[in-house]
PDB file of N, CA, C and O in Angstrom:
ATOM      1  N   UNK A   1      62.983 114.376 108.171  1.00  0.00           N
ATOM      2  CA  UNK A   1      63.966 115.289 107.656  1.00  0.00           C
ATOM      3  C   UNK A   1      65.253 114.591 107.207  1.00  0.00           C
ATOM      4  O   UNK A   1      65.857 115.037 106.232  1.00  0.00           O
ATOM      5  N   UNK A   2      65.699 113.527 107.864  1.00  0.00           N
ATOM      6  CA  UNK A   2      66.913 112.857 107.373  1.00  0.00           C
ATOM      7  C   UNK A   2      66.754 112.305 105.950  1.00  0.00           C
ATOM      8  O   UNK A   2      67.710 112.283 105.175  1.00  0.00           O
ATOM      9  N   UNK A   3      65.546 111.864 105.621  1.00  0.00           N
ATOM     10  CA  UNK A   3      65.322 111.355 104.265  1.00  0.00           C
ATOM     11  C   UNK A   3      65.459 112.470 103.234  1.00  0.00           C
ATOM     12  O   UNK A   3      66.065 112.282 102.179  1.00  0.00           O
ATOM     13  N   UNK A   4      64.891 113.627 103.548  1.00  0.00           N
ATOM     14  CA  UNK A   4      65.001 114.779 102.657  1.00  0.00           C
ATOM     15  C   UNK A   4      66.459 115.215 102.527  1.00  0.00           C
ATOM     16  O   UNK A   4      66.916 115.564 101.439  1.00  0.00           O
ATOM     17  N   UNK A   5      67.184 115.190 103.646  1.00  0.00           N
ATOM     18  CA  UNK A   5      68.585 115.574 103.605  1.00  0.00           C
ATOM     19  C   UNK A   5      69.383 114.636 102.708  1.00  0.00           C
ATOM     20  O   UNK A   5      70.235 115.092 101.944  1.00  0.00           O
ATOM     21  N   UNK A   6      69.125 113.351 102.786  1.00  0.00           N
ATOM     22  CA  UNK A   6      69.867 112.398 101.952  1.00  0.00           C
ATOM     23  C   UNK A   6      69.549 112.565 100.472  1.00  0.00           C
ATOM     24  O   UNK A   6      70.428 112.423  99.621  1.00  0.00           O
ATOM     25  N   UNK A   7      68.305 112.863 100.174  1.00  0.00           N
ATOM     26  CA  UNK A   7      67.942 113.103  98.777  1.00  0.00           C
ATOM     27  C   UNK A   7      68.629 114.358  98.256  1.00  0.00           C
ATOM     28  O   UNK A   7      69.170 114.371  97.150  1.00  0.00           O
ATOM     29  N   UNK A   8      68.601 115.411  99.063  1.00  0.00           N
ATOM     30  CA  UNK A   8      69.281 116.640  98.667  1.00  0.00           C
ATOM     31  C   UNK A   8      70.789 116.449  98.605  1.00  0.00           C
ATOM     32  O   UNK A   8      71.448 117.015  97.733  1.00  0.00           O
ATOM     33  N   UNK A   9      71.341 115.661  99.517  1.00  0.00           N
ATOM     34  CA  UNK A   9      72.778 115.431  99.555  1.00  0.00           C
ATOM     35  C   UNK A   9      73.276 114.795  98.260  1.00  0.00           C
ATOM     36  O   UNK A   9      74.360 115.125  97.779  1.00  0.00           O
ATOM     37  N   UNK A  10      72.488 113.886  97.700  1.00  0.00           N
ATOM     38  CA  UNK A  10      72.921 113.229  96.466  1.00  0.00           C
ATOM     39  C   UNK A  10      73.060 114.222  95.316  1.00  0.00           C
ATOM     40  O   UNK A  10      73.919 114.054  94.450  1.00  0.00           O
ATOM     41  N   UNK A  11      72.224 115.246  95.304  1.00  0.00           N
ATOM     42  CA  UNK A  11      72.315 116.248  94.237  1.00  0.00           C
ATOM     43  C   UNK A  11      73.342 117.339  94.564  1.00  0.00           C
ATOM     44  O   UNK A  11      74.108 117.759  93.698  1.00  0.00           O
ATOM     45  N   UNK A  12      73.346 117.784  95.806  1.00  0.00           N
ATOM     46  CA  UNK A  12      74.237 118.873  96.201  1.00  0.00           C
ATOM     47  C   UNK A  12      75.695 118.426  96.162  1.00  0.00           C
ATOM     48  O   UNK A  12      76.566 119.178  95.727  1.00  0.00           O
ATOM     49  N   UNK A  13      75.959 117.201  96.616  1.00  0.00           N
ATOM     50  CA  UNK A  13      77.355 116.745  96.664  1.00  0.00           C
ATOM     51  C   UNK A  13      77.949 116.605  95.267  1.00  0.00           C
ATOM     52  O   UNK A  13      79.095 116.994  95.042  1.00  0.00           O
ATOM     53  N   UNK A  14      77.188 116.057  94.333  1.00  0.00           N
ATOM     54  CA  UNK A  14      77.729 115.933  92.977  1.00  0.00           C
ATOM     55  C   UNK A  14      77.961 117.298  92.345  1.00  0.00           C
ATOM     56  O   UNK A  14      78.924 117.492  91.603  1.00  0.00           O
ATOM     57  N   UNK A  15      77.072 118.245  92.643  1.00  0.00           N
ATOM     58  CA  UNK A  15      77.236 119.592  92.092  1.00  0.00           C
ATOM     59  C   UNK A  15      78.466 120.275  92.665  1.00  0.00           C
ATOM     60  O   UNK A  15      79.271 120.831  91.918  1.00  0.00           O
ATOM     61  N   UNK A  16      78.621 120.240  93.985  1.00  0.00           N
ATOM     62  CA  UNK A  16      79.762 120.922  94.606  1.00  0.00           C
ATOM     63  C   UNK A  16      81.082 120.232  94.275  1.00  0.00           C
ATOM     64  O   UNK A  16      82.103 120.905  94.126  1.00  0.00           O
ATOM     65  N   UNK A  17      81.084 118.918  94.158  1.00  0.00           N
ATOM     66  CA  UNK A  17      82.319 118.230  93.767  1.00  0.00           C
ATOM     67  C   UNK A  17      82.689 118.575  92.334  1.00  0.00           C
ATOM     68  O   UNK A  17      83.867 118.750  92.023  1.00  0.00           O
ATOM     69  N   UNK A  18      81.696 118.675  91.460  1.00  0.00           N
ATOM     70  CA  UNK A  18      81.966 119.061  90.072  1.00  0.00           C
ATOM     71  C   UNK A  18      82.464 120.482  89.962  1.00  0.00           C
ATOM     72  O   UNK A  18      83.370 120.766  89.178  1.00  0.00           O
ATOM     73  N   UNK A  19      81.881 121.379  90.742  1.00  0.00           N
ATOM     74  CA  UNK A  19      82.333 122.767  90.738  1.00  0.00           C
ATOM     75  C   UNK A  19      83.769 122.846  91.242  1.00  0.00           C
ATOM     76  O   UNK A  19      84.589 123.566  90.671  1.00  0.00           O
ATOM     77  N   UNK A  20      84.076 122.115  92.300  1.00  0.00           N
ATOM     78  CA  UNK A  20      85.444 122.119  92.813  1.00  0.00           C
ATOM     79  C   UNK A  20      86.441 121.589  91.799  1.00  0.00           C
ATOM     80  O   UNK A  20      87.542 122.123  91.660  1.00  0.00           O
ATOM     81  N   UNK A  21      86.055 120.545  91.098  1.00  0.00           N
ATOM     82  CA  UNK A  21      86.939 119.981  90.090  1.00  0.00           C
ATOM     83  C   UNK A  21      87.160 120.961  88.940  1.00  0.00           C
ATOM     84  O   UNK A  21      88.290 121.123  88.479  1.00  0.00           O
ATOM     85  N   UNK A  22      86.113 121.604  88.481  1.00  0.00           N
ATOM     86  CA  UNK A  22      86.245 122.559  87.382  1.00  0.00           C
ATOM     87  C   UNK A  22      87.081 123.756  87.805  1.00  0.00           C
ATOM     88  O   UNK A  22      87.898 124.247  87.025  1.00  0.00           O
ATOM     89  N   UNK A  23      86.887 124.235  89.035  1.00  0.00           N
ATOM     90  CA  UNK A  23      87.681 125.367  89.516  1.00  0.00           C
ATOM     91  C   UNK A  23      89.156 125.012  89.576  1.00  0.00           C
ATOM     92  O   UNK A  23      90.004 125.813  89.182  1.00  0.00           O
ATOM     93  N   UNK A  24      89.469 123.822  90.063  1.00  0.00           N
ATOM     94  CA  UNK A  24      90.887 123.444  90.134  1.00  0.00           C
ATOM     95  C   UNK A  24      91.484 123.248  88.741  1.00  0.00           C
ATOM     96  O   UNK A  24      92.655 123.562  88.530  1.00  0.00           O
ATOM     97  N   UNK A  25      90.713 122.740  87.798  1.00  0.00           N
ATOM     98  CA  UNK A  25      91.219 122.605  86.431  1.00  0.00           C
ATOM     99  C   UNK A  25      91.441 123.961  85.775  1.00  0.00           C
ATOM    100  O   UNK A  25      92.422 124.149  85.056  1.00  0.00           O
ATOM    101  N   UNK A  26      90.533 124.910  86.017  1.00  0.00           N
ATOM    102  CA  UNK A  26      90.684 126.247  85.448  1.00  0.00           C
ATOM    103  C   UNK A  26      91.901 126.941  86.040  1.00  0.00           C
ATOM    104  O   UNK A  26      92.576 127.704  85.349  1.00  0.00           O
ATOM    105  N   UNK A  27      92.187 126.684  87.311  1.00  0.00           N
ATOM    106  CA  UNK A  27      93.340 127.302  87.964  1.00  0.00           C
ATOM    107  C   UNK A  27      94.656 126.653  87.536  1.00  0.00           C
ATOM    108  O   UNK A  27      95.729 127.142  87.890  1.00  0.00           O
ATOM    109  N   UNK A  28      94.585 125.569  86.786  1.00  0.00           N
ATOM    110  CA  UNK A  28      95.791 124.941  86.263  1.00  0.00           C
ATOM    111  C   UNK A  28      96.283 123.745  87.053  1.00  0.00           C
ATOM    112  O   UNK A  28      97.329 123.182  86.729  1.00  0.00           O
ATOM    113  N   UNK A  29      95.558 123.348  88.075  1.00  0.00           N
ATOM    114  CA  UNK A  29      95.935 122.175  88.864  1.00  0.00           C
ATOM    115  C   UNK A  29      95.289 120.950  88.229  1.00  0.00           C
ATOM    116  O   UNK A  29      94.148 120.605  88.538  1.00  0.00           O
ATOM    117  N   UNK A  30      96.030 120.300  87.342  1.00  0.00           N
ATOM    118  CA  UNK A  30      95.433 119.206  86.587  1.00  0.00           C
ATOM    119  C   UNK A  30      96.029 117.845  86.923  1.00  0.00           C
ATOM    120  O   UNK A  30      95.907 116.907  86.134  1.00  0.00           O
ATOM    121  N   UNK A  31      96.668 117.725  88.073  1.00  0.00           N
ATOM    122  CA  UNK A  31      97.168 116.420  88.499  1.00  0.00           C
ATOM    123  C   UNK A  31      96.185 115.806  89.492  1.00  0.00           C
ATOM    124  O   UNK A  31      95.196 116.433  89.868  1.00  0.00           O
ATOM    125  N   UNK A  32      96.463 114.592  89.905  1.00  0.00           N
ATOM    126  CA  UNK A  32      95.506 113.836  90.714  1.00  0.00           C
ATOM    127  C   UNK A  32      95.281 114.434  92.093  1.00  0.00           C
ATOM    128  O   UNK A  32      94.134 114.586  92.515  1.00  0.00           O
ATOM    129  N   UNK A  33      96.344 114.777  92.802  1.00  0.00           N
ATOM    130  CA  UNK A  33      96.183 115.239  94.188  1.00  0.00           C
ATOM    131  C   UNK A  33      95.354 116.509  94.319  1.00  0.00           C
ATOM    132  O   UNK A  33      94.452 116.536  95.156  1.00  0.00           O
ATOM    133  N   UNK A  34      95.602 117.566  93.543  1.00  0.00           N
ATOM    134  CA  UNK A  34      94.743 118.753  93.676  1.00  0.00           C
ATOM    135  C   UNK A  34      93.286 118.474  93.314  1.00  0.00           C
ATOM    136  O   UNK A  34      92.374 119.040  93.917  1.00  0.00           O
ATOM    137  N   UNK A  35      93.070 117.609  92.336  1.00  0.00           N
ATOM    138  CA  UNK A  35      91.688 117.277  91.973  1.00  0.00           C
ATOM    139  C   UNK A  35      90.986 116.530  93.099  1.00  0.00           C
ATOM    140  O   UNK A  35      89.824 116.803  93.398  1.00  0.00           O
ATOM    141  N   UNK A  36      91.688 115.592  93.721  1.00  0.00           N
ATOM    142  CA  UNK A  36      91.083 114.857  94.833  1.00  0.00           C
ATOM    143  C   UNK A  36      90.816 115.757  96.027  1.00  0.00           C
ATOM    144  O   UNK A  36      89.812 115.588  96.719  1.00  0.00           O
ATOM    145  N   UNK A  37      91.695 116.701  96.273  1.00  0.00           N
ATOM    146  CA  UNK A  37      91.474 117.645  97.370  1.00  0.00           C
ATOM    147  C   UNK A  37      90.254 118.513  97.094  1.00  0.00           C
ATOM    148  O   UNK A  37      89.439 118.735  97.990  1.00  0.00           O
ATOM    149  N   UNK A  38      90.118 119.007  95.870  1.00  0.00           N
ATOM    150  CA  UNK A  38      88.970 119.835  95.513  1.00  0.00           C
ATOM    151  C   UNK A  38      87.673 119.040  95.597  1.00  0.00           C
ATOM    152  O   UNK A  38      86.657 119.555  96.064  1.00  0.00           O
ATOM    153  N   UNK A  39      87.705 117.796  95.150  1.00  0.00           N
ATOM    154  CA  UNK A  39      86.517 116.952  95.223  1.00  0.00           C
ATOM    155  C   UNK A  39      86.175 116.640  96.681  1.00  0.00           C
ATOM    156  O   UNK A  39      85.001 116.622  97.054  1.00  0.00           O
ATOM    157  N   UNK A  40      87.189 116.397  97.500  1.00  0.00           N
ATOM    158  CA  UNK A  40      86.955 116.136  98.920  1.00  0.00           C
ATOM    159  C   UNK A  40      86.369 117.335  99.641  1.00  0.00           C
ATOM    160  O   UNK A  40      85.486 117.189 100.486  1.00  0.00           O
ATOM    161  N   UNK A  41      86.861 118.524  99.308  1.00  0.00           N
ATOM    162  CA  UNK A  41      86.311 119.735  99.922  1.00  0.00           C
ATOM    163  C   UNK A  41      84.847 119.913  99.526  1.00  0.00           C
ATOM    164  O   UNK A  41      84.019 120.277 100.361  1.00  0.00           O
ATOM    165  N   UNK A  42      84.526 119.660  98.264  1.00  0.00           N
ATOM    166  CA  UNK A  42      83.132 119.745  97.824  1.00  0.00           C
ATOM    167  C   UNK A  42      82.238 118.755  98.539  1.00  0.00           C
ATOM    168  O   UNK A  42      81.092 119.066  98.864  1.00  0.00           O
ATOM    169  N   UNK A  43      82.767 117.549  98.788  1.00  0.00           N
ATOM    170  CA  UNK A  43      82.000 116.535  99.493  1.00  0.00           C
ATOM    171  C   UNK A  43      81.738 116.949 100.938  1.00  0.00           C
ATOM    172  O   UNK A  43      80.620 116.812 101.434  1.00  0.00           O
ATOM    173  N   UNK A  44      82.764 117.453 101.609  1.00  0.00           N
ATOM    174  CA  UNK A  44      82.630 117.836 103.014  1.00  0.00           C
ATOM    175  C   UNK A  44      81.709 119.046 103.168  1.00  0.00           C
ATOM    176  O   UNK A  44      80.918 119.104 104.110  1.00  0.00           O
ATOM    177  N   UNK A  45      81.804 120.002 102.261  1.00  0.00           N
ATOM    178  CA  UNK A  45      80.956 121.191 102.335  1.00  0.00           C
ATOM    179  C   UNK A  45      79.501 120.849 102.048  1.00  0.00           C
ATOM    180  O   UNK A  45      78.602 121.521 102.554  1.00  0.00           O
ATOM    181  N   UNK A  46      79.254 119.826 101.254  1.00  0.00           N
ATOM    182  CA  UNK A  46      77.876 119.490 100.894  1.00  0.00           C
ATOM    183  C   UNK A  46      77.092 118.867 102.049  1.00  0.00           C
ATOM    184  O   UNK A  46      75.862 118.886 102.025  1.00  0.00           O
ATOM    185  N   UNK A  47      77.762 118.321 103.048  1.00  0.00           N
ATOM    186  CA  UNK A  47      77.045 117.729 104.182  1.00  0.00           C
ATOM    187  C   UNK A  47      76.281 118.793 104.973  1.00  0.00           C
ATOM    188  O   UNK A  47      75.066 118.665 105.126  1.00  0.00           O
ATOM    189  N   UNK A  48      76.944 119.842 105.484  1.00  0.00           N
ATOM    190  CA  UNK A  48      76.154 120.853 106.196  1.00  0.00           C
ATOM    191  C   UNK A  48      75.230 121.654 105.273  1.00  0.00           C
ATOM    192  O   UNK A  48      74.174 122.119 105.703  1.00  0.00           O
ATOM    193  N   UNK A  49      75.622 121.815 104.017  1.00  0.00           N
ATOM    194  CA  UNK A  49      74.763 122.556 103.091  1.00  0.00           C
ATOM    195  C   UNK A  49      73.442 121.827 102.885  1.00  0.00           C
ATOM    196  O   UNK A  49      72.385 122.457 102.886  1.00  0.00           O
ATOM    197  N   UNK A  50      73.486 120.522 102.709  1.00  0.00           N
ATOM    198  CA  UNK A  50      72.247 119.771 102.516  1.00  0.00           C
ATOM    199  C   UNK A  50      71.410 119.746 103.786  1.00  0.00           C
ATOM    200  O   UNK A  50      70.182 119.734 103.710  1.00  0.00           O
ATOM    201  N   UNK A  51      72.043 119.739 104.944  1.00  0.00           N
ATOM    202  CA  UNK A  51      71.304 119.767 106.211  1.00  0.00           C
ATOM    203  C   UNK A  51      70.584 121.110 106.376  1.00  0.00           C
ATOM    204  O   UNK A  51      69.420 121.148 106.776  1.00  0.00           O
ATOM    205  N   UNK A  52      71.275 122.203 106.069  1.00  0.00           N
ATOM    206  CA  UNK A  52      70.669 123.528 106.200  1.00  0.00           C
ATOM    207  C   UNK A  52      69.520 123.702 105.213  1.00  0.00           C
ATOM    208  O   UNK A  52      68.468 124.232 105.571  1.00  0.00           O
ATOM    209  N   UNK A  53      69.712 123.263 103.991  1.00  0.00           N
ATOM    210  CA  UNK A  53      68.652 123.401 102.976  1.00  0.00           C
ATOM    211  C   UNK A  53      67.464 122.524 103.326  1.00  0.00           C
ATOM    212  O   UNK A  53      66.322 122.943 103.142  1.00  0.00           O
ATOM    213  N   UNK A  54      67.701 121.314 103.828  1.00  0.00           N
ATOM    214  CA  UNK A  54      66.594 120.439 104.221  1.00  0.00           C
ATOM    215  C   UNK A  54      65.826 121.040 105.393  1.00  0.00           C
ATOM    216  O   UNK A  54      64.603 120.921 105.458  1.00  0.00           O
ATOM    217  N   UNK A  55      66.530 121.679 106.311  1.00  0.00           N
ATOM    218  CA  UNK A  55      65.865 122.302 107.452  1.00  0.00           C
ATOM    219  C   UNK A  55      64.986 123.467 106.987  1.00  0.00           C
ATOM    220  O   UNK A  55      63.889 123.668 107.508  1.00  0.00           O
ATOM    221  N   UNK A  56      65.472 124.233 106.003  1.00  0.00           N
ATOM    222  CA  UNK A  56      64.687 125.352 105.494  1.00  0.00           C
ATOM    223  C   UNK A  56      63.477 124.873 104.709  1.00  0.00           C
ATOM    224  O   UNK A  56      62.421 125.503 104.765  1.00  0.00           O
ATOM    225  N   UNK A  57      63.607 123.776 103.981  1.00  0.00           N
ATOM    226  CA  UNK A  57      62.478 123.256 103.216  1.00  0.00           C
ATOM    227  C   UNK A  57      61.423 122.674 104.153  1.00  0.00           C
ATOM    228  O   UNK A  57      60.228 122.902 103.967  1.00  0.00           O
ATOM    229  N   UNK A  58      61.870 121.920 105.163  1.00  0.00           N
ATOM    230  CA  UNK A  58      60.934 121.283 106.078  1.00  0.00           C
ATOM    231  C   UNK A  58      60.195 122.306 106.942  1.00  0.00           C
ATOM    232  O   UNK A  58      59.103 122.038 107.442  1.00  0.00           O
ATOM    233  N   UNK A  59      60.792 123.449 107.107  1.00  0.00           N
ATOM    234  CA  UNK A  59      60.122 124.535 107.795  1.00  0.00           C
ATOM    235  C   UNK A  59      60.123 124.382 109.244  1.00  0.00           C
ATOM    236  O   UNK A  59      59.588 125.232 109.955  1.00  0.00           O
TER     237      UNK A  59
END
């Protein structure tokens, strides 16, 4: 299961970080600090998300 989680993490983390970045840009926060915070939040949220999805796939 850890291997599946790492494979999923590589896809989920890039997606959530991109979504966070786009949301912050749409909201008008276009400087470095808000973008890094949004990307960091996406990275942190993707860790448990990939674990939960891997657990559901592995059954």
